[in-house]
N, CA, C and O atoms as CSV, one atom per row, in Angstrom:
chain,resi,resn,atom,element,x,y,z
A,1,MET,N,N,25.141,8.888,25.287
A,1,MET,CA,C,24.187,8.174,24.459
A,1,MET,C,C,23.664,9.118,23.378
A,1,MET,O,O,23.179,10.210,23.676
A,2,SER,N,N,23.768,8.686,22.119
A,2,SER,CA,C,23.363,9.567,21.033
A,2,SER,C,C,21.859,9.508,20.815
A,2,SER,O,O,21.201,8.519,21.137
A,3,GLN,N,N,21.341,10.578,20.266
A,3,GLN,CA,C,19.910,10.672,20.015
A,3,GLN,C,C,19.558,9.859,18.776
A,3,GLN,O,O,20.342,9.802,17.829
A,4,ALA,N,N,18.394,9.236,18.777
A,4,ALA,CA,C,17.937,8.454,17.633
A,4,ALA,C,C,17.747,9.362,16.422
A,4,ALA,O,O,17.315,10.508,16.546
A,5,HIS,N,N,18.076,8.831,15.263
A,5,HIS,CA,C,17.889,9.550,14.005
A,5,HIS,C,C,16.394,9.713,13.731
A,5,HIS,O,O,15.659,8.726,13.712
A,6,GLN,N,N,15.942,10.935,13.521
A,6,GLN,CA,C,14.542,11.214,13.215
A,6,GLN,C,C,14.319,11.072,11.711
A,6,GLN,O,O,15.081,11.607,10.906
A,7,VAL,N,N,13.273,10.350,11.350
A,7,VAL,CA,C,12.979,10.137,9.943
A,7,VAL,C,C,11.467,10.220,9.722
A,7,VAL,O,O,10.681,9.799,10.571
A,8,LYS,N,N,11.080,10.759,8.587
A,8,LYS,CA,C,9.666,10.812,8.219
A,8,LYS,C,C,9.314,9.490,7.544
A,8,LYS,O,O,9.919,9.112,6.541
A,9,MET,N,N,8.334,8.796,8.104
A,9,MET,CA,C,7.857,7.539,7.552
A,9,MET,C,C,6.578,7.806,6.763
A,9,MET,O,O,5.684,8.507,7.237
A,10,LEU,N,N,6.496,7.241,5.555
A,10,LEU,CA,C,5.304,7.360,4.718
A,10,LEU,C,C,4.760,5.964,4.454
A,10,LEU,O,O,5.515,5.049,4.125
A,11,TYR,N,N,3.451,5.802,4.600
A,11,TYR,CA,C,2.798,4.507,4.406
A,11,TYR,C,C,1.754,4.646,3.301
A,11,TYR,O,O,0.952,5.580,3.309
A,12,PHE,N,N,1.770,3.704,2.346
A,12,PHE,CA,C,0.890,3.804,1.186
A,12,PHE,C,C,-0.075,2.627,1.090
A,12,PHE,O,O,0.203,1.527,1.568
A,13,SER,N,N,-1.232,2.895,0.449
A,13,SER,CA,C,-2.233,1.903,0.098
A,13,SER,C,C,-2.696,1.111,1.315
A,13,SER,O,O,-3.006,1.708,2.345
A,14,TRP,N,N,-2.751,-0.227,1.224
A,14,TRP,CA,C,-3.283,-1.005,2.345
A,14,TRP,C,C,-2.369,-1.006,3.560
A,14,TRP,O,O,-2.812,-1.337,4.660
A,15,ILE,N,N,-1.105,-0.645,3.387
A,15,ILE,CA,C,-0.248,-0.489,4.574
A,15,ILE,C,C,-0.784,0.684,5.398
A,15,ILE,O,O,-0.933,0.581,6.616
A,16,ARG,N,N,-1.068,1.787,4.728
A,16,ARG,CA,C,-1.629,2.972,5.400
A,16,ARG,C,C,-2.934,2.620,6.101
A,16,ARG,O,O,-3.153,3.015,7.247
A,17,GLU,N,N,-3.802,1.877,5.416
A,17,GLU,CA,C,-5.088,1.513,6.006
A,17,GLU,C,C,-4.896,0.651,7.252
A,17,GLU,O,O,-5.590,0.841,8.251
A,18,ARG,N,N,-3.966,-0.287,7.199
A,18,ARG,CA,C,-3.780,-1.204,8.326
A,18,ARG,C,C,-3.108,-0.552,9.526
A,18,ARG,O,O,-3.425,-0.894,10.665
A,19,VAL,N,N,-2.178,0.386,9.296
A,19,VAL,CA,C,-1.516,1.029,10.439
A,19,VAL,C,C,-2.286,2.252,10.930
A,19,VAL,O,O,-2.004,2.768,12.012
A,20,GLY,N,N,-3.262,2.722,10.136
A,20,GLY,CA,C,-4.133,3.798,10.580
A,20,GLY,C,C,-3.575,5.199,10.411
A,20,GLY,O,O,-4.074,6.142,11.026
A,21,MET,N,N,-2.533,5.350,9.573
A,21,MET,CA,C,-1.979,6.689,9.312
A,21,MET,C,C,-1.189,6.667,8.011
A,21,MET,O,O,-0.716,5.620,7.569
A,22,GLY,N,N,-1.059,7.829,7.417
A,22,GLY,CA,C,-0.311,7.956,6.170
A,22,GLY,C,C,1.139,8.317,6.378
A,22,GLY,O,O,1.990,8.007,5.544
A,23,GLU,N,N,1.427,8.980,7.503
A,23,GLU,CA,C,2.815,9.358,7.770
A,23,GLU,C,C,3.006,9.654,9.249
A,23,GLU,O,O,2.051,9.913,9.981
A,24,GLU,N,N,4.249,9.609,9.662
A,24,GLU,CA,C,4.636,9.962,11.027
A,24,GLU,C,C,6.136,10.222,11.041
A,24,GLU,O,O,6.852,9.835,10.118
A,25,THR,N,N,6.598,10.876,12.089
A,25,THR,CA,C,8.030,11.069,12.290
A,25,THR,C,C,8.453,10.173,13.438
A,25,THR,O,O,7.855,10.189,14.513
A,26,LEU,N,N,9.502,9.384,13.190
A,26,LEU,CA,C,9.978,8.411,14.172
A,26,LEU,C,C,11.446,8.617,14.471
A,26,LEU,O,O,12.210,9.090,13.629
A,27,GLY,N,N,11.823,8.256,15.676
A,27,GLY,CA,C,13.234,8.144,16.021
A,27,GLY,C,C,13.623,6.680,15.894
A,27,GLY,O,O,13.116,5.838,16.635
A,28,LEU,N,N,14.512,6.370,14.967
A,28,LEU,CA,C,14.917,4.979,14.759
A,28,LEU,C,C,15.986,4.584,15.771
A,28,LEU,O,O,16.920,5.349,16.012
A,29,PRO,N,N,15.861,3.402,16.365
A,29,PRO,CA,C,16.891,2.942,17.295
A,29,PRO,C,C,18.206,2.683,16.569
A,29,PRO,O,O,18.218,2.366,15.380
A,30,GLU,N,N,19.302,2.820,17.287
A,30,GLU,CA,C,20.624,2.582,16.688
A,30,GLU,C,C,20.779,1.157,16.190
A,30,GLU,O,O,21.586,0.901,15.297
A,31,SER,N,N,20.017,0.221,16.754
A,31,SER,CA,C,20.114,-1.181,16.360
A,31,SER,C,C,19.519,-1.452,14.981
A,31,SER,O,O,19.713,-2.537,14.432
A,32,VAL,N,N,18.803,-0.494,14.416
A,32,VAL,CA,C,18.187,-0.662,13.095
A,32,VAL,C,C,19.155,-0.130,12.040
A,32,VAL,O,O,19.271,1.077,11.829
A,33,ASP,N,N,19.851,-1.070,11.380
A,33,ASP,CA,C,20.863,-0.687,10.390
A,33,ASP,C,C,20.430,-0.917,8.952
A,33,ASP,O,O,20.888,-0.213,8.052
A,34,THR,N,N,19.551,-1.895,8.718
A,34,THR,CA,C,19.152,-2.247,7.357
A,34,THR,C,C,17.643,-2.120,7.204
A,34,THR,O,O,16.915,-2.009,8.190
A,35,VAL,N,N,17.189,-2.137,5.974
A,35,VAL,CA,C,15.756,-2.095,5.689
A,35,VAL,C,C,15.065,-3.295,6.332
A,35,VAL,O,O,13.986,-3.150,6.905
A,36,GLU,N,N,15.670,-4.467,6.244
A,36,GLU,CA,C,15.096,-5.671,6.853
A,36,GLU,C,C,14.910,-5.493,8.362
A,36,GLU,O,O,13.872,-5.872,8.905
A,37,GLN,N,N,15.902,-4.923,9.039
A,37,GLN,CA,C,15.797,-4.676,10.484
A,37,GLN,C,C,14.723,-3.632,10.784
A,37,GLN,O,O,14.031,-3.728,11.797
A,38,LEU,N,N,14.586,-2.650,9.918
A,38,LEU,CA,C,13.541,-1.639,10.090
A,38,LEU,C,C,12.163,-2.287,10.052
A,38,LEU,O,O,11.331,-2.028,10.921
A,39,LEU,N,N,11.916,-3.128,9.050
A,39,LEU,CA,C,10.615,-3.778,8.929
A,39,LEU,C,C,10.327,-4.648,10.150
A,39,LEU,O,O,9.204,-4.669,10.653
A,40,SER,N,N,11.337,-5.359,10.618
A,40,SER,CA,C,11.174,-6.199,11.806
A,40,SER,C,C,10.847,-5.352,13.033
A,40,SER,O,O,9.968,-5.703,13.820
A,41,TRP,N,N,11.559,-4.236,13.194
A,41,TRP,CA,C,11.319,-3.333,14.334
A,41,TRP,C,C,9.905,-2.749,14.267
A,41,TRP,O,O,9.212,-2.671,15.282
A,42,LEU,N,N,9.479,-2.339,13.063
A,42,LEU,CA,C,8.134,-1.786,12.908
A,42,LEU,C,C,7.073,-2.826,13.253
A,42,LEU,O,O,6.065,-2.493,13.877
A,43,GLN,N,N,7.284,-4.079,12.857
A,43,GLN,CA,C,6.333,-5.153,13.168
A,43,GLN,C,C,6.084,-5.261,14.673
A,43,GLN,O,O,4.971,-5.564,15.102
A,44,GLY,N,N,7.116,-5.014,15.461
A,44,GLY,CA,C,7.013,-5.147,16.904
A,44,GLY,C,C,6.377,-3.964,17.608
A,44,GLY,O,O,6.198,-3.998,18.826
A,45,ARG,N,N,6.031,-2.921,16.871
A,45,ARG,CA,C,5.477,-1.718,17.508
A,45,ARG,C,C,4.092,-1.957,18.086
A,45,ARG,O,O,3.816,-1.569,19.221
A,46,ASN,N,N,3.217,-2.595,17.310
A,46,ASN,CA,C,1.847,-2.865,17.778
A,46,ASN,C,C,1.173,-3.844,16.831
A,46,ASN,O,O,1.752,-4.253,15.825
A,47,ASP,N,N,-0.050,-4.213,17.161
A,47,ASP,CA,C,-0.778,-5.203,16.362
A,47,ASP,C,C,-1.056,-4.718,14.942
A,47,ASP,O,O,-1.054,-5.517,14.005
A,48,GLN,N,N,-1.295,-3.418,14.773
A,48,GLN,CA,C,-1.570,-2.887,13.437
A,48,GLN,C,C,-0.350,-3.045,12.531
A,48,GLN,O,O,-0.476,-3.481,11.386
A,49,PHE,N,N,0.819,-2.695,13.038
A,49,PHE,CA,C,2.038,-2.848,12.239
A,49,PHE,C,C,2.349,-4.323,12.008
A,49,PHE,O,O,2.795,-4.695,10.922
A,50,ALA,N,N,2.122,-5.165,13.010
A,50,ALA,CA,C,2.347,-6.600,12.851
A,50,ALA,C,C,1.478,-7.143,11.722
A,50,ALA,O,O,1.942,-7.958,10.925
A,51,ALA,N,N,0.217,-6.700,11.643
A,51,ALA,CA,C,-0.679,-7.155,10.578
A,51,ALA,C,C,-0.272,-6.591,9.220
A,51,ALA,O,O,-0.282,-7.309,8.220
A,52,ALA,N,N,0.084,-5.315,9.182
A,52,ALA,CA,C,0.444,-4.681,7.916
A,52,ALA,C,C,1.726,-5.272,7.332
A,52,ALA,O,O,1.874,-5.366,6.113
A,53,LEU,N,N,2.646,-5.665,8.203
A,53,LEU,CA,C,3.953,-6.155,7.758
A,53,LEU,C,C,4.104,-7.649,8.011
A,53,LEU,O,O,5.214,-8.140,8.217
A,54,GLU,N,N,2.985,-8.372,7.994
A,54,GLU,CA,C,2.996,-9.812,8.267
A,54,GLU,C,C,3.926,-10.553,7.305
A,54,GLU,O,O,4.574,-11.527,7.688
A,55,PHE,N,N,3.988,-10.092,6.063
A,55,PHE,CA,C,4.865,-10.691,5.058
A,55,PHE,C,C,5.848,-9.619,4.572
A,55,PHE,O,O,5.681,-9.077,3.480
A,56,PRO,N,N,6.873,-9.313,5.380
A,56,PRO,CA,C,7.758,-8.183,5.061
A,56,PRO,C,C,8.483,-8.331,3.726
A,56,PRO,O,O,8.862,-7.331,3.117
A,57,GLU,N,N,8.679,-9.566,3.265
A,57,GLU,CA,C,9.414,-9.761,2.019
A,57,GLU,C,C,8.694,-9.176,0.802
A,57,GLU,O,O,9.329,-8.949,-0.227
A,58,ILE,N,N,7.382,-8.929,0.895
A,58,ILE,CA,C,6.656,-8.363,-0.246
A,58,ILE,C,C,6.592,-6.839,-0.210
A,58,ILE,O,O,6.172,-6.215,-1.185
A,59,ILE,N,N,7.003,-6.236,0.903
A,59,ILE,CA,C,6.936,-4.780,1.057
A,59,ILE,C,C,8.069,-4.124,0.276
A,59,ILE,O,O,9.227,-4.528,0.378
A,60,ARG,N,N,7.716,-3.110,-0.501
A,60,ARG,CA,C,8.714,-2.326,-1.223
A,60,ARG,C,C,9.053,-1.103,-0.384
A,60,ARG,O,O,8.177,-0.496,0.232
A,61,VAL,N,N,10.336,-0.748,-0.369
A,61,VAL,CA,C,10.810,0.336,0.496
A,61,VAL,C,C,11.616,1.336,-0.334
A,61,VAL,O,O,12.408,0.954,-1.196
A,62,ALA,N,N,11.400,2.612,-0.059
A,62,ALA,CA,C,12.179,3.678,-0.698
A,62,ALA,C,C,12.814,4.542,0.382
A,62,ALA,O,O,12.151,4.971,1.326
A,63,LEU,N,N,14.104,4.787,0.228
A,63,LEU,CA,C,14.846,5.700,1.099
A,63,LEU,C,C,15.054,6.989,0.311
A,63,LEU,O,O,15.700,6.977,-0.737
A,64,ASP,N,N,14.521,8.083,0.799
A,64,ASP,CA,C,14.593,9.368,0.093
A,64,ASP,C,C,14.230,9.207,-1.380
A,64,ASP,O,O,14.937,9.692,-2.263
A,65,GLN,N,N,13.122,8.521,-1.629
A,65,GLN,CA,C,12.517,8.331,-2.950
A,65,GLN,C,C,13.323,7.437,-3.882
A,65,GLN,O,O,13.104,7.463,-5.093
A,66,GLN,N,N,14.254,6.645,-3.346
A,66,GLN,CA,C,15.004,5.666,-4.130
A,66,GLN,C,C,14.652,4.276,-3.634
A,66,GLN,O,O,14.907,3.946,-2.476
A,67,HIS,N,N,14.066,3.457,-4.502
A,67,HIS,CA,C,13.711,2.092,-4.102
A,67,HIS,C,C,14.975,1.289,-3.834
A,67,HIS,O,O,15.950,1.362,-4.581
A,68,VAL,N,N,14.935,0.515,-2.742
A,68,VAL,CA,C,16.118,-0.234,-2.311
A,68,VAL,C,C,15.730,-1.664,-1.949
A,68,VAL,O,O,14.561,-1.963,-1.702
A,69,ASP,N,N,16.737,-2.545,-1.921
A,69,ASP,CA,C,16.554,-3.918,-1.482
A,69,ASP,C,C,16.512,-3.966,0.043
A,69,ASP,O,O,16.920,-3.017,0.714
A,70,HIS,N,N,16.023,-5.064,0.576
A,70,HIS,CA,C,15.876,-5.190,2.028
A,70,HIS,C,C,17.208,-5.329,2.762
A,70,HIS,O,O,17.266,-5.105,3.971
A,71,ASP,N,N,18.279,-5.693,2.055
A,71,ASP,CA,C,19.586,-5.778,2.719
A,71,ASP,C,C,20.344,-4.444,2.668
A,71,ASP,O,O,21.486,-4.354,3.117
A,72,GLN,N,N,19.708,-3.431,2.125
A,72,GLN,CA,C,20.325,-2.095,2.005
A,72,GLN,C,C,20.507,-1.463,3.385
A,72,GLN,O,O,19.561,-1.431,4.173
A,73,PRO,N,N,21.718,-0.957,3.693
A,73,PRO,CA,C,21.877,-0.181,4.930
A,73,PRO,C,C,21.003,1.078,4.856
A,73,PRO,O,O,20.880,1.695,3.798
A,74,ILE,N,N,20.410,1.444,5.970
A,74,ILE,CA,C,19.514,2.597,5.981
A,74,ILE,C,C,20.273,3.914,5.904
A,74,ILE,O,O,19.846,4.829,5.200
A,75,GLY,N,N,21.379,4.026,6.608
A,75,GLY,CA,C,22.100,5.288,6.630
A,75,GLY,C,C,21.310,6.332,7.398
A,75,GLY,O,O,20.789,6.048,8.476
A,76,ALA,N,N,21.214,7.543,6.852
A,76,ALA,CA,C,20.506,8.630,7.537
A,76,ALA,C,C,19.534,9.325,6.586
A,76,ALA,O,O,19.696,10.510,6.298
A,77,PRO,N,N,18.526,8.599,6.096
A,77,PRO,CA,C,17.579,9.240,5.176
A,77,PRO,C,C,16.672,10.218,5.909
A,77,PRO,O,O,16.491,10.128,7.124
A,78,ARG,N,N,16.115,11.139,5.164
A,78,ARG,CA,C,15.128,12.049,5.732
A,78,ARG,C,C,13.741,11.449,5.629
A,78,ARG,O,O,12.842,11.810,6.389
A,79,GLU,N,N,13.562,10.512,4.666
A,79,GLU,CA,C,12.242,9.948,4.425
A,79,GLU,C,C,12.361,8.474,4.050
A,79,GLU,O,O,13.224,8.087,3.261
A,80,ILE,N,N,11.476,7.656,4.631
A,80,ILE,CA,C,11.386,6.243,4.282
A,80,ILE,C,C,9.933,5.959,3.937
A,80,ILE,O,O,9.033,6.269,4.718
A,81,ALA,N,N,9.701,5.373,2.771
A,81,ALA,CA,C,8.347,5.064,2.325
A,81,ALA,C,C,8.170,3.565,2.199
A,81,ALA,O,O,9.056,2.866,1.709
A,82,LEU,N,N,7.012,3.067,2.647
A,82,LEU,CA,C,6.672,1.649,2.537
A,82,LEU,C,C,5.489,1.501,1.592
A,82,LEU,O,O,4.470,2.178,1.734
A,83,PHE,N,N,5.643,0.601,0.624
A,83,PHE,CA,C,4.630,0.362,-0.393
A,83,PHE,C,C,4.272,-1.126,-0.423
A,83,PHE,O,O,5.144,-1.975,-0.239
A,84,PRO,N,N,2.999,-1.444,-0.653
A,84,PRO,CA,C,2.660,-2.844,-0.903
A,84,PRO,C,C,3.121,-3.199,-2.323
A,84,PRO,O,O,3.518,-2.314,-3.081
A,85,PRO,N,N,3.073,-4.475,-2.684
A,85,PRO,CA,C,3.452,-4.848,-4.051
A,85,PRO,C,C,2.529,-4.151,-5.057
A,85,PRO,O,O,1.350,-3.928,-4.785
A,86,MET,N,N,3.078,-3.819,-6.200
A,86,MET,CA,C,2.290,-3.180,-7.244
A,86,MET,C,C,1.498,-4.254,-7.969
A,86,MET,O,O,1.981,-5.366,-8.183
A,87,THR,N,N,0.281,-3.906,-8.340
A,87,THR,CA,C,-0.541,-4.830,-9.102
A,87,THR,C,C,-0.748,-4.285,-10.500
A,87,THR,O,O,-0.734,-3.071,-10.705
A,88,GLY,N,N,-0.937,-5.158,-11.446
A,88,GLY,CA,C,-1.166,-4.731,-12.825
A,88,GLY,C,C,-2.583,-4.241,-12.998
A,88,GLY,O,O,-3.424,-4.431,-12.119
A,89,GLY,N,N,-2.854,-3.611,-14.125
A,89,GLY,CA,C,-4.226,-3.189,-14.347
A,89,GLY,C,C,-4.335,-2.118,-15.275
A,89,GLY,O,O,-5.441,-1.657,-15.560
């Protein structure tokens, strides 16, 4: 059985506020292949993540500082960042 890929997760703005942290290091399960699957897996972690990711389709995701679509395969990034939608101003 192979070891889960370790990745640094970064959470910004109200996502950070709702999950209660700005960053953490996680081992991603082998079943998480795409950004969409990652968001779904994170939602199931606890009530804070479920609330923060209640509408996953609006969450912007960057793999190693490159913004990607939700159907993007994750691969083996060193860093994954989650951002709420940007607002004008």
